[in-house]
C-alpha positions in Angstrom: 20.3 -21.0 -9.6 20.0 -20.9 -13.5 16.9 -19.9 -15.2 15.8 -20.5 -18.4 12.6 -19.3 -19.9 10.5 -21.6 -21.9 8.2 -20.5 -25.1 5.4 -22.6 -25.5 2.6 -21.9 -27.8 -0.8 -21.3 -26.4 -3.0 -24.0 -27.2 -4.1 -26.5 -24.8 -2.1 -29.3 -26.9 1.4 -27.0 -26.6 1.2 -26.4 -23.0 0.3 -30.3 -21.7 3.6 -31.2 -24.4 5.7 -28.5 -22.8 4.4 -29.6 -18.9 5.5 -32.8 -19.8 9.0 -31.9 -21.3 9.8 -29.6 -18.0 8.6 -32.6 -15.9 11.5 -34.6 -17.1 13.9 -31.2 -17.3 12.9 -30.4 -13.5 13.8 -34.0 -12.8 16.8 -34.3 -14.6 18.3 -30.5 -13.5 16.8 -30.1 -9.9 18.8 -26.6 -9.6 17.4 -24.8 -12.8 14.3 -22.7 -12.5 12.2 -23.3 -15.7 9.3 -20.3 -16.7 7.2 -20.0 -19.6 6.2 -17.0 -21.7 3.5 -18.2 -23.6 3.4 -17.0 -27.1 1.1 -16.6 -29.5 1.5 -17.1 -33.4 -0.9 -16.1 -36.5 -2.3 -19.7 -36.4 -3.9 -19.2 -32.9 -4.9 -15.6 -33.8 -6.7 -16.4 -36.6 -8.7 -19.5 -36.4 -10.8 -19.4 -39.7 -8.3 -19.3 -42.9 -6.3 -21.9 -44.4 -3.6 -22.7 -43.0 -1.1 -22.5 -45.6 -2.9 -18.7 -46.4 -2.0 -18.1 -42.7 1.7 -19.8 -43.5 2.3 -17.1 -46.1 0.7 -14.3 -44.3 2.6 -15.2 -41.8 6.4 -15.3 -42.9 6.1 -18.8 -44.2 4.7 -21.1 -40.8 1.7 -20.3 -39.1 3.2 -21.8 -35.8 6.7 -20.9 -35.1 7.3 -17.3 -36.6 6.8 -15.6 -33.1 8.6 -18.3 -31.3 11.8 -18.2 -33.6 11.8 -14.4 -33.4 11.8 -14.8 -29.4 14.5 -16.8 -28.7 16.6 -15.1 -32.0 15.6 -11.6 -29.5 16.4 -13.4 -26.6 13.2 -13.5 -24.7 13.1 -17.1 -24.4 16.0 -19.4 -24.1 14.2 -22.5 -25.7 11.3 -23.3 -27.2 9.1 -26.5 -27.4 7.5 -27.3 -30.7 6.0 -30.0 -33.1 8.4 -31.1 -35.7 5.2 -31.0 -38.3 4.5 -27.4 -37.9 8.3 -26.3 -38.2 10.1 -25.0 -41.4 11.9 -27.4 -43.0 15.0 -25.4 -42.9 16.4 -24.0 -39.4 16.9 -20.4 -39.2 20.5 -18.9 -39.0 22.0 -19.7 -35.6 19.5 -21.8 -34.4 19.6 -26.0 -33.7 16.8 -28.3 -33.6 17.2 -30.6 -30.4 15.8 -34.2 -30.3 13.2 -34.6 -27.9 14.3 -36.6 -24.4 11.6 -39.2 -25.4 9.7 -39.8 -28.2 5.9 -40.7 -28.2 4.2 -42.8 -30.6 4.5 -41.5 -34.5 1.5 -43.2 -35.5 -1.8 -41.3 -36.4 -5.3 -42.6 -35.9 -8.2 -42.8 -38.3 -11.7 -42.3 -36.8 -14.4 -44.0 -38.4 -12.7 -46.5 -41.1 -9.5 -47.8 -41.8 -7.8 -46.4 -45.0 -8.7 -48.9 -47.3 -12.2 -48.9 -46.5 -12.7 -45.9 -47.5 -14.6 -45.3 -50.8 -13.1 -44.0 -54.2 -12.9 -40.0 -53.8 -13.5 -40.6 -49.5 -12.9 -37.2 -47.9 -10.1 -37.2 -44.8 -10.5 -34.0 -42.5 -6.7 -32.4 -41.8 -4.7 -29.3 -42.4 -1.2 -30.7 -42.4 0.4 -30.8 -45.3 3.0 -33.2 -44.4 0.1 -36.0 -43.7 -1.8 -34.7 -46.7 1.2 -35.6 -48.9 1.6 -38.9 -47.1 -2.2 -39.8 -47.7 -2.3 -38.5 -51.3 0.7 -40.8 -51.9 -1.2 -44.1 -51.1 -4.7 -43.1 -52.1 -4.3 -40.6 -54.9 -8.2 -40.5 -54.9 -8.7 -39.3 -51.2 -10.2 -35.2 -51.1 -8.2 -33.8 -48.1 -10.9 -31.2 -46.2 -9.2 -28.6 -44.5 -10.6 -28.7 -40.7 -8.2 -26.6 -37.5 -8.1 -27.2 -34.2 -6.4 -30.0 -32.0 -8.2 -32.7 -30.4 -10.0 -31.0 -27.8 -10.7 -28.0 -26.3 -11.3 -24.3 -28.0 -10.8 -24.8 -32.0 -11.7 -28.1 -31.8 -13.7 -30.1 -34.9 -17.1 -29.2 -34.0 -19.1 -32.1 -36.0 -16.2 -34.5 -34.4 -18.2 -37.5 -32.8 -15.9 -37.9 -29.9 -12.3 -38.0 -29.0 -10.4 -41.2 -30.2 -9.4 -43.7 -28.1 -7.3 -46.7 -28.6 -4.1 -48.6 -27.2 -1.3 -46.0 -26.9 -3.1 -42.9 -28.4 -3.0 -39.9 -26.6 -4.1 -37.2 -27.5 
């Protein structure tokens, strides 16, 4: 029986994503044992600094440097990661594999529609790609740095609640 070590991030959201991913693999490959070795990244350790600052100090990414190092060194065989947090170029010798299934790629805007936000309206996000997309459509918007996923440790403390809606999963 073969064993593969998977290196997920420490957040609850990352662990949930890996559970879903491994459920599909376990069904398809019943003779393979999948073990998890949780990897903590600079973005997990520093929850107060702006992500761009954490990324600069951490070698270019707040959420993937230690995972990549664990793969290159052979500590883990596979890492499962959100594409939005990965550098745009793959490290030498590593390849990016597509997910077995693709979830809805749409974002949710809570409290308003993009068109109804006032001129100079503030949007809370730390995702640089999302900021670029928003400013492309609405250059007047003001991105406000927030940290944390939609629930659990590090969640936005002033959030009115978790967004819900048809097809929205977090």
